[in-house]
N, C-alpha and C positions, 0 to 999 in steps of 0.2 A: 503494500500500500504506500501511503504517503511517506512513511519513514524510510522507504527505499527509493522511491521515485524522486523526491525532492533533493536529497544529497547527490543522486546520480545526475540530475539535471544541472545542479550547481557545479559539481567538480569535474564531471566527464564532458558534458556538453556546454559548459561555460555560460549557463543562463544566469541572469541577474536574479537576486532573491525574489523579487516580486513576480517576475516571469515564471520562475520555478514553482512558486506557491500557487499562482493562478493555473498553471498547466496541471499541476498535481491535483488541484481541486476539481478542475474540469474532468480529468480522468476519473476521479472518485465519484463524481455525480453520475457519469455514464455507467460505470461499473456497478454502482449501488442500485441504479435504476434497473439494470438487467438482473441483478441478484434478487431484488424485491419482486420483479415480475416472475422469475422462475420459482421463487418460494410461493408466490400467490398461485401459480398454475399447479404446483405440487401439493397445495393445501396446507402449507406450513407457515402461512403468513399470519402474524399476530397483530391484529388491528389495534390493540390497546397501546402499541408503541407508535402508531402512525402520527397522531396529532402532536404528542410531546416532541417527537423527533423533528417534525416540520417547524414547530414553534422554536425549538432550541436552535435549529439550523438557521432560521431567519434572523433570530436575535444575535446569534454568534457571528453571522456574516455581516450584519450591520455594524456591530460594535468592533468586531475584529478588523474590518476594513478601515474604520475610523482610526483605530489605534495604530495599525500598520502604516497608514499614511503619515502619521506624526512621528514614527520611529525610524531611527537610522538603520541602514542595512546590517552593519556589524552586530547590533543588538538583536535583530531578528534572527540572524544566523546563530548567535550564542544561545538564544532562547530555544531554537529548534534543537540544537545540540544537547542542551540540558534536558529537554523533553524526551529525546531519543534515549539518552542515558538512563533517565528515570524509568521510562517504560521498560527498557532492557533489564534494569535491576528488579522491577516488579515481576517481570516474567520469570526471571531466574529464581526469585524468592518463591513464587508459586510452584515452579517446577520442582525445586528441591524440597519443598514442604509437602508435596503430594505423596500420597501413600504408594503410588505406583512406581515412584523413583526408587524407593528403598525396598 
């Protein structure tokens, strides 16, 4: 997902941070739409998540865009790096804490 696409766009394809973020989000919207469609067709779609997800996405997009426009590129990259490291640490913690690991 975005934790792989954004750094790839930044460092391999030399995108600027705002272009990489926008491209990553566009890909996420398309892939999420298809994923939701396939879950709906398979009968696995949980409608209780639909409106909270739409509202959260709209609010996040509005305020995230406003914050990003006022933030310098190096700070955005640093925040992305911290987020990726935190997510990795959380995933490792959950992996090692799971009963299937031991």
